[in-house]
N, C-alpha and C positions, 0 to 999 in steps of 0.2 A: 680344516680336516684333511688328514692324509690317508691314502690307501696303503694298507699293510698286507703283505703276504706272510701268513703265520703258520706255525706248526704247534699243535697243542696235544695234551693227553687228558683223558677223563679219569674218573675215580677207579675204573676197572682196568686201567692201563692201556686202553685202546688209543692209538695215535690218530689224529685227524689233521687235515690241512685245509686252508681256506683263505679268503680275502675279506678284510673288514676295513671300514672307514673309521678312524679314531683321531683324536686330537694329538696324542703322543703315545709312547709305549706303555706308560702307566695307565692311561685311559683304555688302551687295548687290553691290557692284562685284567683290569677291573671288569671290562665287558665280558671277557671270556670266563671270568670267575662266576658271573651271574648265570652263565650257561653250563656251569659245572665242569669247566675245562681249566687246566693249568698250562700257562704259556711256556713253551720250550724255547723257541726262538722266533724272531720276526724280522722281516726285511721290508724297508720302504720301497714301494713300487716306483720304478722310474717313470717319469711323465704321467704320474697318477692322475693328473687333472685332465688328461687328454682323452679319457675314454669316451667322453660325450661327443668328440669330434669325429669318431669313426662310424661310418654308416653300417648298420647291422644288416646282414644278408636276410632275405626273406625266408630262406629255408631254416635259419636259426630261429626266427620269430615263430614259424609254424611249429617247430619242435617245442618251443617255450610255451606257447598257448595250448598246444595239445596236451602237454604234461600237466599244466595248470588245470585244464578241464578235467582230466582223469583223476587227479589227486583231490581236488576240491569236491568233485562229485562223490568221491569215496569217503568224504568226511574228514580229510586231513586238514588241520588248521593252515591258513594261508601262509603264516610265517614259516612253518615247517616245510611247506611246499617250496617256497622261495629258497630256503636254506638248502634243501636237497638239490634243487636245480643249480644253485650257485656252486655247490661242491662237485656236481657231475658235468657241468658245462665245460666243453673243451676250448671254445673260442675265448681267448683271454679278455678281449674288449667287452664282450657280452657278459662274461663272468664278473667283471668289475661293476658293470651296470647293475646286475642282479644283487651283488653285494651292497651296492648303494641303496637299492630298493629296500633291502632288509633293514639296513641302518635307519633309513628315513621312517619306515613304518614303526620301528622300535622307539623312535623319538616322537611318535605321536601323529605322524602324517598318515593319510589314507593311501591306498595303492594308486589311485588315479593322480593324487598330488605328487607322489613319488615318481610316477611315470612321466608326468609333465616336465620334470627336471631333465629329461633325456629325449629331446625332440628328434635326435638322429636314430633313435631306436623305436620310439613310440610316437606316431603322428597324432594330430589333434583328434582325428576320428577315433582312434584306439583309446585315447584318454577319455573322450566324452562317452564312449560306449562303456568303459570301465566304471565311470562315475554313475552312469544310469544303472548299471548292475549293482553297484554298492547301495544306491538309493532303493532299488526294488528288491534287494536281497536275492538276486538271480545271477550272481557272478559266474557260476558254472555254465549257464546258458550263454552268457555273453562271451566267455572264453571259447565256447564251441562255435558261436557265430563268427568270431574273429578268425578262428582256425580255418573254417570252411571258406571264408572270404579270401584269406591269404592263399589258400590252396588254389582257389579259382583264379586269382590274379597271377599266380605263378604259372599255371597252365596256359593262361592267355599270353603271357610274356613269352613262354616257350614256343607257342604256335607262331607268334610274330617273328621271333628269331629264326625259326625254321623257314618262314616265308622269305626272309632276306638272305639266308645262308647261300642258296644256289646262285642268285645274281651276284653276290659279293665274290664268290669263288670264281665264277665264269668271268666276271669283270676283271679280277686279278690276272687270270690267264690271258685275257685279251690284251691287257696293258703290258704284260710280260712279253707276249708274242710281238706286239707292236714295237716295243723297244728293241727286241732282238732283230726284227726285220729292218728297222730304220737305221739302227746304229751299226749292225754287223753285216747283214746279208746284202742290202741294197748298195752300200758303198763298194762291196766287192764286184758289183756288176756295172758300176758307173763307167769304168775304163772301157769295158767291153762294149757297152751301149754307145758311148761317144765315139769309139773307134770304128764304128760301122760306116762312118762317112756319109750319112744321109740325115734328112730332117727328122728330128725326134718328135714323136706324137705328143699331143697335149697332155694326155693322162700320164705319160712317162715323165714329161717335164715337171708335172705336179708331184709325182712320186719322188723325183730327185730333189726338188725344193723342200719337200717335207722331210726327207732323210737328212738334208743339210741342216735343217733347224734342229732335229734331234741330236745330230752329231756335235754341233757347236754350242747348243744351249740346253743340253740334257739336264744339267744341274738346276736350271731355272724351271724346267718342266717338272722335275721331282719336287721342287720346293713350292711350286705354284699352289697345290691343294692346301698346304699349311698357310701360305700367304693369304689365300682367299678366306680360309676359316678365321684367321686372325683379324682380317679386315671386317668380316661379318660380325664377330664378337665385339670389336671396337665400335662398329656402327650401332649395335644394339645398346651399348653403354652410353654413347653420345646422344643417341636419339631413342629414348625409351618407347616412344609412340610407334616406332618401326616394328616392335614385337607383335603388335596386333595384326599388322599386314602380313608378317611372316607366318603367324599362326593361322591366319585365314587361308594363305597359300597352301599350308600343310594339309588343310581339310579338303582342298579342291584339286590338288595336283594328282594326275593319273600315274600309276594305278593305286598308289598307297593312300591317297587322301580319303576316299570313301571308307576304306577299311579302318583308318585311324579314327574317323568320326564315330563309327560304330563301336570301336573299342572303348573310346572315352565315354560314350553314352551308356554302354553296358556296365562299365565300372561305376558310373554315377548311379544308375538304377539299382544295382546290387547293393551299393553302400547306403543309399537312401532307404531301401527296404529294411536293411539290417538295423539302421539307427531308429527308424520310425517304429519298428516292431519292439524295440527296446524301451520305448516310452519317451523318446526325444521329440520335441515339437517340430512341426514341418519347417518353420523358418530356420531353426537351428540345423536341421538336417540338410537343407539347401546350402546354408552358409558353410557348413563343414565339408560338404561334398564338392563345393565350388573349387576349393583349393586342390582337390584330387584331380580335377580335369587337366591342370597344367597347360591350359590353352586359353588365351585371353578372349577369344571369340565366344567360346562356350561359357566362360566365366561371366562375360558381359550379358549374355542371354539369361543366365541364372540370376544375375543381379536384377534384370528386368522382371523376372518371375517373382522375386522377393518383393519388389516395389508394388507390383500389381496385387499380390496377396495382401500386403499391408494396407492397400487402398480399398480392400473389400471383395476382390474377385476370388473365385475358388481356384483350386490347383489346376484343374483341367483347362479352364479358360486362360489362365496365365501361361501354361505350357503351349497351348494352341497358338497364342499370339506371337510367341517367339519364333516359331517355324523350325525349331531344331529337331522336333520329334515328328515322325510321319503320322498320318491320320490313324492308322491302325493302333499305334501306341497311345495316341490321345484317347481313342475309344476305350482302351483297356483302363486307363486312368479314370475315365468318366464312370465306368462300371464299378471300379474299386471305391470311388467316393460315394456312389449311390448305395452300395451294399455295405459300406463301413469296413471293407477289407482292402484298404489302400495298400497295405504292406504286401498282400498276396498279389495284387495287381502289379506292383512294382517288381516283384519277383518274376512275374510273367513277362514283363518288359525286359528284364535282365536275361531271361531264358531266350526270348525272341532275338535279342541282339547277339547273345552268345552263339546261338545256332547260326545266325546270319554271318557273324564274323568268321566262324569256321568254314562256312561255304565260300565266303569271299576270299579267304586266304588260299583255299584250294584253287579257286578260279584264277587268282593272281599268279600262283605258282605255275599253273598250266600255261598262262600267257607269257610269263617271263622266260621260261626255259627255251621255247623256240625263238623268242625275240633275241636273246643273247646268242643263240646258235647262229641266227641269221647275221647278226653283227660281225661275229668272228668269221663266218664264211665270206661276207662281203669284203672284209679287210683283206683276207687271203686272196680272194678273187681279183681285187684291184691290183695287188702287187703282181700277181701272175700275169694279168692282162697287160700291165704296164711294161713288164719285162719281155714278155713273149711277142707283143705287138710289133716292135721294130724287127725282131727276127723273122716274123711271119711276112712282113713287108719285103724284106730282102729275098726270102725264098720265093715269094710270088713274082718277083721281078726277074728272077734267074731264068735263063733260056735253057731248056732241056734239049 
């Protein structure tokens, strides 16, 4: 099958453009005829098979599912909804994916089956939720759940980026100032300091040695981060077991580790609640949410939970034994199981972590800002002390 970009006209003379998947031009023309359209011209899309390799942005998915929710809730047939979205979508890669969805559904597949063909746009959770909506006849509700979940994830990612923005900016300034001092300013003072004819203090000798390293090996210093990153990636490929230890370090390193743990558990609880309320079994909820964690330590804990549930233990006992959830959250789950409102208990867990994540991000920002300022001040103070110390020694020895 080939993806074609076409222009057609209907019986009333109204022109329309779109993208369709067809075996050839004759198949495309016959397909348009069934829709009451006459083909004017068509062009094969370049790299038409590559649309599945492009990662679709979250904001595009939010728009897609929001529109599906509104249109299906208004009683518009699903195929018409998808056709309208296909024609109005501005992102070329996503437009091709929607066109493929339309084609697959017309060929007899369900929406969830069509989505499963595009893992870079629709993950396993989205596909399974859509499947649950098809079985229960509550697709509009599922689309709304997915939209709200994507919005929540987008807000969480935005907050995390904001947390890292200041240290990245200040860190860049510190590096730029360091290179300027060591490569330009300090070498200008070397002759002056050595020409004083007296013993150079230790901190000044350290400054001169550091400056010499920057002057002679600046290209190595600039390449060092890329070399270290490449070595790290190579080590993960050669030793897959190393990933577990790296993920464990990510959860414990200060100050981002505790925040990362809360973010992962908040996403897990939110997704679990959404899937469970849609009628998906507990084991399937855990299995699908496990991949969302993107952390082998959390994934291993969830595997343990699944094994304990399969052996006959209830959800609360299984989560309590892993130690990844605090006692307050475990009590919420216990109440949810006892009252038969586990989905609501999980939403409470998600709210608990969501609020905690926001507070933690604010606290980390408050701590990072003065820390980076102190680092920059210490660097400048070291340079000033190292330069002025010999001058002060000379002045103090002068007889007035």
